[in-house]
N, C-alpha and C positions, 0 to 999 in steps of 0.2 A: 576548455574540454576537448580531448580530442577524440571523435566517433568515428572508427571503423566506418568503411562505406557497408561490409558484409553485417555489421552489427548493425547498420543502420536499418539496413533488407530485412532480417532479421525480425525486428523491431514493427517494420512497415506491416509484413506481411501477417505479423500478427492483430493489430490494430484490425489491418483490412476483416480478417477470418471473425471478429468480435461486431463488426459494423453489419452483417449478414446473420450474426447469429445474437444481435443483442437483445432483439425480442422474447427469444424461448428461452435465454438466459435468464429475463425479467420473471418471466412466468415458471423457471424453476425452484429460482433460489428462495428460500422464506424473508417472509418483508420483515419478520420480525427477529432479532438476536439471540440465538439459542442462551440456554443460562450462562456457559461456560461463556461465549463470544462478551454477553453482558460483562460476566466479571471483568475480564479483563479491558471493556472501554471504560465501566467505572472506574479503575487503577489508571488508566489515560487520562481522564477528567480529572478525577484528583490531584492529577501532577499537576495539572494544565492550571485546574482551578476556574470556581466561579465564574465565568463571564469572561475566559479567557476563549483567545483565536489558535483554532485548530487546521491544521491545511491536512485534507485525504485526496490522498495522488491514489489514480485508480477507482474512482467511486463508482463507478456501474448504476445500478437503478436510483443507489440513493439509499438505501434504509439502513448502513448502517448510521450513514450522517444524521438521518431521522431522528434514531435512538438517542444520539452523543447530543443532539441539539435541543433535546425533552430534559437532558440532564445539565442545563445550564449556561451552554459554552456556543461560544458564533463556529460555523463550518466553514472551511471555503474549499466548497466541492470542486472537483478539476476530474477532468479524463481527456485521454486522445482518442476517444471513441466518440464519434459526435451522435450517434443515435441512440447512447447513455446520454449523451445530456439533454438531445429531443424528450425521448421521456419520464426525463425528470421534468421538466420543462412542463410537457404537459400535465405533471403532477403540481403544477406552482411551485417548482424549486428551482431556483438557478441556477448553475452549472458552469463551470469556464472550461474552453478549452487547454490543455497543458499536456506536454507530454515531460515525460519527465528526466527524460535521456539527454533531450535539446532545450531544452528550455530551464530560462531562469526561473527561481523556487517562490522568490519575490522574501517575504520576512522584515524581523524577528516573529516568529511563532512560538505559543506556548505548549503544541503541542505537534506530532506527525503523525498522518497515520495513514498506512499502506496492505490493506488488506489483499490475501491472495495478487500480489502486483508484481512485485521484485520477484518471483518465478518467471518472468517473460525477458528481463534483464540478463543479456549476454551476460555470457560469468567473465570477459574479457573489461565492461562496464560498470558491475559493478561496485567497485572500490571508488568511483568517480561520482557514481551516486547514491553512493551513502557518505563521500566528502559532501555533496550539493544538500543531504539532508542535514546533514548535523550543521554546516552553515546558515543554514535557514533558521535554527532552532535559538530560542533564547538561553541563558546558563541556566542550566535547572529542566531545560521543558526537555520532555518526553518521546520518545518513540516507539510505537508500537507495529508490530510488522510481523505476514506469517508467513514460514516457504515450506516448500513440496521437498520431504527429503529422500534421499537415497544418492548416486550418484551420477556423473555425465550429464548429456544435456538430452534434450530430442527436438529434433525440426522435421515438426508433420505442421500440419494446420496452423498451430500456436508453437510457438517457440517456447518450451518450457527448458530453464537449470535448477536444477535437482542440486543440494546442498547436504554433506553431512552435520548434526546441529553443533559438533565442536569447531566443524571450521567456519559457518556462518557465524558464531558467535564470537571468534577471532575476528575475521571480518568486520562484527560492528565495531569492539575492543580496539581493532588498529584504525578506526574512523576516529576514535576520540570518544567513543558514549563507553558507560558504566552496562553492564547486564544487571536490569534488577530483576528479573522473571526470566523465566518459559516454562511452556507446559505441549508437549506431545500428545501429539490426539489423533484416530482417524474417518479421514471425512469421508464423502461420498466415493463410491467404489475402490475401497479401501485401499484410499489414499492416505500417505503418511504425512503429516506438515508438523509441523514445532511454531508457536506462536510466540516470541519474542519481546521484555520490553526494556528497555535501556535507558536513559538519562542522559543527556549533555552535561560534563560537572558543572558547576555553578563556581 
C-alpha cells in the first residue's frame, strides 16, 4: 500500500490533535449510543452473529464497543491516539494501537466498525483503506461506517474529508462491498452525516 508523505503528514497532524483533545472529547460524547446509533450497531451484530469477532478502528473512549460487547460479541478495540487507549485502560478496557492507514488490520473478522473515523482518511487513501477493510472481513462479514456529507477537504487542526452520499456509496461498491442500508442524520453543530452498512459477499 503506497502512502504519500503529504497524506501521512495530514494523518499525523490529526492524531496529534486528538492526543491533546482526548479528555475533553471523552467528556463531551454520550457514554451510551443514542437510539439511532443503537439500531445500526444491533444490525451490525446481527450480521456478525453471537460470539462474533468485530474490529473497531478509532475506538476513541470506547463507549460504542461497550454497547456492542453487551450484545454478545467480541470487540478488538483499536485507536491511533494513545491517550484514548489510556482512557479506556483506566476503565479496565484493553485497546491496541492501530493506524488504519499504515498498519495491517489482521482478521478475518465477522464485522468492522468505523464510526466518525474515515472522515480523517485523505481522499487519495480512501480506496486503499477500504480495500484493507474488505480484505480483513470474512465472506458475509459486515462494515458499518459513518461519513461527513459535503464537498472537498478541510485541513485545519484536524484533516477532514467530505463525501457526497452517492460518491461514497460508489467507493464502497468499488471495494467489493454490497450496500445494505444507509441513513442521513444531522449531528452536533449541524454537521451532516450518513451512516452506511455494507457486507462482503459470501
